[in-house]
C-alpha positions as CSV (number, residue, x, y, z in Angstrom):
1,M,25.2,-10.8,3.2
2,Q,21.9,-9.1,2.5
3,T,18.5,-10.9,2.7
4,I,17.9,-12.4,-0.8
5,D,14.6,-12.6,-2.6
6,L,13.9,-16.2,-3.3
7,N,13.0,-15.3,-6.9
8,L,16.6,-14.2,-7.3
9,L,17.8,-17.7,-6.3
10,R,15.5,-19.2,-8.9
11,V,17.1,-16.9,-11.5
12,F,20.6,-18.0,-10.2
13,E,19.7,-21.7,-10.6
14,T,18.3,-21.2,-14.1
15,L,21.4,-19.1,-15.2
16,Y,23.6,-21.8,-13.8
17,D,21.8,-24.5,-15.8
18,T,21.5,-22.6,-19.1
19,Q,24.6,-20.4,-18.9
20,S,22.6,-18.0,-21.0
21,V,20.6,-14.9,-20.2
22,T,18.4,-15.5,-23.3
23,R,17.6,-19.2,-22.5
24,A,17.1,-18.3,-18.8
25,A,14.6,-15.6,-19.7
26,E,12.7,-18.1,-22.0
27,R,12.6,-20.8,-19.3
28,L,11.3,-18.4,-16.6
29,G,9.0,-16.5,-18.8
30,L,10.8,-13.2,-18.1
31,T,12.5,-10.6,-20.3
32,Q,16.3,-10.6,-20.8
33,S,16.3,-7.2,-19.0
34,A,14.6,-8.7,-16.0
35,I,17.2,-11.5,-15.9
36,S,20.1,-9.0,-16.1
37,H,18.5,-6.8,-13.4
38,A,18.1,-9.9,-11.1
39,L,21.7,-10.9,-11.7
40,A,22.9,-7.5,-10.8
41,R,21.0,-7.7,-7.5
42,L,22.5,-11.1,-6.8
43,R,26.0,-9.9,-7.5
44,Q,25.5,-7.1,-5.0
45,A,24.0,-9.3,-2.4
46,I,26.6,-12.0,-2.6
47,G,29.6,-9.8,-3.4
48,D,30.7,-11.8,-6.4
49,P,30.3,-11.5,-10.2
50,L,28.8,-15.1,-10.1
51,F,28.9,-15.3,-13.9
52,V,31.3,-13.9,-16.5
53,R,30.8,-13.6,-20.2
54,R,32.7,-16.0,-22.5
55,A,32.2,-17.1,-26.0
56,G,28.8,-18.8,-26.4
57,G,27.4,-17.7,-23.0
58,L,28.1,-17.3,-19.3
59,Q,30.7,-19.1,-17.2
60,P,30.1,-19.5,-13.5
61,T,32.7,-18.2,-11.1
62,A,34.3,-20.3,-8.4
63,R,31.9,-18.8,-5.9
64,A,28.9,-19.6,-8.1
65,I,30.1,-23.2,-8.4
66,E,30.6,-23.4,-4.6
67,I,27.1,-22.2,-3.7
68,A,25.1,-23.8,-6.6
69,P,24.5,-27.2,-4.9
70,G,23.2,-25.6,-1.7
71,I,20.9,-23.2,-3.6
72,R,19.5,-26.1,-5.6
73,D,18.9,-28.3,-2.6
74,G,17.3,-25.4,-0.7
75,L,14.9,-24.6,-3.5
76,N,14.0,-28.3,-3.9
77,Q,13.3,-28.5,-0.1
78,L,11.2,-25.4,-0.2
79,H,9.2,-26.7,-3.2
80,G,8.6,-30.0,-1.5
81,A,7.5,-28.2,1.7
82,L,4.9,-26.2,-0.3
83,E,3.6,-29.1,-2.3
84,T,0.4,-30.8,-1.2
85,A,1.5,-33.8,0.9
86,P,0.6,-37.1,-0.7
87,F,-1.9,-39.3,1.1
88,D,-1.7,-43.0,0.9
89,P,-4.6,-44.5,2.8
90,A,-2.9,-47.9,3.0
91,T,-0.1,-46.5,5.1
92,A,-1.4,-43.2,6.5
93,S,-1.9,-42.8,10.2
94,R,-4.4,-40.1,11.0
95,R,-7.6,-39.3,12.9
96,F,-10.4,-37.5,11.1
97,R,-13.1,-35.7,13.1
98,I,-16.6,-35.7,11.7
99,G,-19.6,-33.7,13.0
100,A,-22.9,-35.5,12.2
101,G,-26.4,-36.0,13.6
102,V,-28.5,-39.1,13.9
103,Y,-29.4,-39.0,10.2
104,F,-25.9,-39.4,8.9
105,C,-24.8,-41.6,11.8
106,T,-27.5,-44.0,10.8
107,L,-27.2,-43.9,7.0
108,L,-23.5,-43.2,6.4
109,I,-21.2,-43.7,9.4
110,P,-21.4,-47.5,9.7
111,D,-20.5,-48.1,6.1
112,L,-17.9,-45.3,6.1
113,I,-16.1,-46.8,9.2
114,A,-16.2,-50.3,7.6
115,R,-14.6,-49.0,4.4
116,V,-12.0,-47.0,6.3
117,R,-11.0,-50.1,8.2
118,T,-10.5,-52.0,5.0
119,L,-8.8,-49.3,2.9
120,A,-6.9,-47.4,5.6
121,P,-6.3,-49.6,8.6
122,Q,-4.3,-47.0,10.5
123,V,-6.9,-44.2,10.0
124,S,-9.6,-43.7,12.6
125,L,-12.7,-41.6,12.7
126,S,-14.0,-39.6,15.6
127,I,-17.8,-38.9,15.2
128,H,-19.4,-36.2,17.4
129,A,-22.8,-34.5,17.4
130,L,-23.4,-31.1,15.8
131,G,-23.5,-28.6,18.6
132,S,-24.1,-24.8,18.9
133,D,-20.3,-24.4,18.7
134,L,-20.0,-26.0,15.2
135,L,-18.6,-22.9,13.5
136,A,-15.9,-22.5,16.2
137,S,-15.2,-26.2,16.0
138,L,-14.6,-25.9,12.2
139,D,-12.5,-22.8,12.7
140,N,-10.2,-24.3,15.4
141,G,-9.9,-27.7,13.7
142,A,-11.8,-29.7,16.2
143,T,-14.2,-30.7,13.3
144,D,-12.7,-31.6,9.9
145,I,-16.1,-32.2,8.1
146,A,-19.6,-31.4,9.2
147,L,-22.6,-33.2,7.7
148,G,-26.1,-31.8,8.0
149,V,-28.7,-29.4,6.7
150,F,-27.1,-25.9,6.4
151,G,-28.3,-22.6,5.2
152,S,-26.0,-19.6,5.0
153,A,-22.4,-20.1,5.8
154,P,-19.4,-17.8,6.1
155,K,-17.1,-17.5,3.1
156,R,-14.3,-19.3,5.0
157,L,-16.3,-22.5,4.8
158,L,-16.5,-24.6,1.7
159,R,-19.6,-26.7,1.0
160,Q,-20.8,-29.5,-1.2
161,H,-24.4,-30.5,-1.8
162,L,-24.8,-34.2,-1.3
163,F,-28.4,-35.0,-2.1
164,R,-31.9,-33.9,-1.4
165,E,-33.9,-35.9,1.1
166,E,-37.7,-36.1,1.0
167,M,-39.8,-35.9,4.1
168,V,-42.6,-38.5,4.4
169,W,-45.4,-39.3,6.8
170,I,-45.2,-42.6,8.6
171,A,-47.7,-44.6,10.6
172,K,-48.4,-48.2,11.8
173,P,-49.2,-50.4,8.8
174,D,-52.8,-50.8,10.0
175,H,-53.4,-47.1,10.7
176,A,-56.3,-45.5,8.8
177,V,-54.1,-42.9,7.1
178,V,-52.2,-45.6,5.3
179,R,-55.3,-46.7,3.6
180,D,-56.6,-43.2,3.1
181,P,-53.9,-40.5,3.1
182,A,-56.6,-37.8,2.9
183,L,-57.3,-38.5,6.6
184,L,-54.0,-36.8,7.5
185,A,-55.7,-33.5,7.3
186,A,-58.0,-34.6,10.2
187,V,-55.3,-35.9,12.5
188,P,-55.5,-33.9,15.8
189,A,-52.5,-32.5,17.5
190,S,-52.7,-35.3,20.0
191,G,-52.2,-37.8,17.2
192,L,-49.0,-36.2,15.9
193,L,-45.4,-37.0,17.0
194,Q,-43.2,-34.0,16.4
195,V,-39.5,-34.4,15.7
196,A,-37.3,-31.6,17.0
197,T,-33.5,-31.8,17.0
198,G,-30.9,-29.8,18.7
199,R,-33.0,-27.7,21.0
200,P,-36.2,-28.1,23.1
201,F,-39.5,-28.3,21.2
202,P,-41.1,-26.2,19.7
203,G,-39.1,-24.3,17.1
204,H,-40.5,-25.7,13.9
205,G,-38.4,-25.4,10.7
206,A,-35.9,-23.2,12.4
207,F,-32.3,-22.7,11.6
208,S,-29.9,-22.0,14.5
209,W,-27.6,-19.1,13.8
210,E,-24.0,-18.8,14.8
211,N,-21.9,-15.9,13.3
212,G,-23.2,-16.5,9.8
213,L,-23.6,-20.2,9.9
214,E,-27.2,-21.6,9.7
215,R,-28.0,-25.1,10.7
216,L,-31.4,-26.8,10.6
217,V,-32.3,-27.9,14.1
218,V,-35.9,-29.0,13.6
219,A,-36.9,-31.5,11.0
220,T,-40.6,-30.8,11.0
221,S,-42.0,-27.4,10.1
222,V,-45.5,-26.0,10.8
223,G,-46.1,-25.8,7.1
224,D,-45.5,-29.6,6.8
225,L,-48.2,-30.5,9.3
226,P,-51.6,-31.7,8.1
227,R,-54.0,-28.9,7.4
228,G,-56.4,-28.5,10.3
229,S,-53.9,-29.7,12.8
230,E,-52.7,-27.2,15.4
231,V,-49.5,-27.5,17.5
232,T,-50.5,-27.5,21.1
233,R,-49.1,-28.8,24.4
234,E,-51.0,-32.0,23.6
235,A,-48.6,-32.9,20.8
236,S,-45.9,-35.4,21.7
237,N,-42.4,-34.6,20.6
238,V,-39.0,-36.3,20.5
239,H,-35.5,-35.1,19.5
240,D,-34.7,-37.5,16.6
241,A,-36.4,-39.3,13.8
242,L,-35.2,-42.8,14.8
243,T,-37.0,-42.4,18.1
244,A,-40.1,-41.2,16.2
245,I,-40.0,-44.3,14.0
246,A,-39.8,-46.6,17.0
247,I,-42.7,-44.9,18.7
248,V,-44.9,-44.8,15.6
249,S,-44.3,-48.5,15.1
250,I,-46.1,-49.3,18.4
251,T,-48.6,-46.5,18.7
252,D,-51.4,-44.8,16.7
253,L,-49.3,-41.6,16.3
254,V,-48.1,-40.3,12.9
255,A,-44.9,-38.5,12.3
256,L,-43.0,-36.7,9.5
257,V,-39.5,-38.1,9.0
258,P,-36.8,-38.4,6.3
259,R,-37.6,-41.0,3.8
260,Q,-34.2,-42.8,3.9
261,L,-34.6,-43.3,7.7
262,A,-38.1,-44.7,7.3
263,R,-37.2,-47.0,4.5
264,K,-35.7,-49.9,6.3
265,S,-38.4,-50.0,9.0
266,A,-41.1,-49.8,6.3
267,Q,-39.4,-52.7,4.4
268,A,-39.4,-54.7,7.6
269,G,-43.2,-54.0,8.0
270,Q,-42.7,-52.1,11.3
271,I,-44.2,-48.9,9.9
272,A,-45.7,-47.8,6.6
273,I,-44.9,-44.7,4.6
274,V,-48.1,-42.8,3.9
275,Q,-48.4,-42.2,0.1
276,A,-49.7,-38.7,0.4
277,G,-50.4,-36.9,-2.9
278,E,-48.7,-33.7,-2.1
279,P,-45.0,-33.3,-1.4
280,N,-44.2,-33.0,2.3
281,G,-41.0,-30.9,2.0
282,H,-37.4,-31.8,1.7
283,M,-34.0,-31.3,3.2
284,D,-30.8,-30.5,1.3
285,M,-28.0,-32.6,2.8
286,T,-24.7,-30.8,2.8
287,M,-21.0,-31.3,3.6
288,L,-19.0,-28.4,5.1
289,W,-15.3,-27.9,5.7
290,H,-12.9,-25.0,6.3
291,T,-11.0,-23.3,3.5
292,R,-7.9,-23.9,5.5
293,M,-8.3,-27.6,4.6
294,A,-8.9,-27.1,0.9
295,G,-5.4,-28.5,-0.1
296,D,-5.5,-31.4,2.3
297,A,-5.1,-34.6,0.3
298,G,-6.2,-36.8,3.2
299,L,-9.5,-34.8,3.6
300,R,-10.1,-35.0,-0.1
301,W,-9.7,-38.8,0.1
302,L,-12.2,-38.9,2.9
303,Q,-14.7,-36.7,1.1
304,G,-14.5,-39.0,-1.9
305,L,-15.2,-42.0,0.3
306,I,-18.2,-40.2,1.9
307,L,-19.6,-39.6,-1.6
308,S,-19.1,-43.2,-2.6
309,C,-20.9,-44.4,0.6
310,L,-23.8,-42.0,-0.1
311,D,-24.5,-43.2,-3.6
312,P,-27.3,-45.6,-2.5
313,A,-28.9,-42.9,-0.4
314,R,-29.3,-40.8,-3.5
315,Q,-31.6,-43.3,-5.1
316,D,-35.2,-43.7,-4.0
């Protein structure tokens, strides 16, 4: 028997059900001529008339009656295989891999894991740092979702803007700049604590570039520094904002960090957010994933959960 176009089998099933070329054409949205042509090809491929004309319509032959159940079952199985698999968090057993830096690991991951354990007890999360191989990791499936600050991205990656994070200056509560933010302009380089992530300092405001994917690797840019300050070897630097907050809380250094990370420490009185009159810059927080995963019901569930966890972070 010849190889048969799957569309012809769909025509066979519809003719078998309707026993009418006219009704089959209406159901499939085709012309009667197209149905007749498809039937002719089926007859040639199977070597049987399949349907014969009788008063009021078509009558299936013995061969058509014999093969109809198998064709119907096969089409149903194929349809099921191509459908998006349902995802029931209560019973699903799966491991999701999330790439995230210190920011999201602090503000999102604890709440996300707690909710996953409640809603999907057999689902686990694997959290790893964002490395220089992020694009390859998304391509090969080692990372399902990446959370961070991203610029340009290849078309094979999908993205969703999460929220905009403001950068703020912080200092000890009794620091002079807290009482008079104008003094920030006079802070010498030796009084600044730079936050550089992902690669050795310096490299202010830079995006790492990997085959079309840009990722912010330094939270503090030269343009964000107080006017009159110069970045020299005297400036101290650390690789993440949480370390900067801890250092600022026990020294006379000032640092520029994301507001949401500074918030809790400020509320506890460990540091103070300097209420500078001018904006200090911002970061657009983004979620990335591969187009290959666009139809994944489980990933869509996780993305929805991430958005629900981030709702408080969107409010200042």
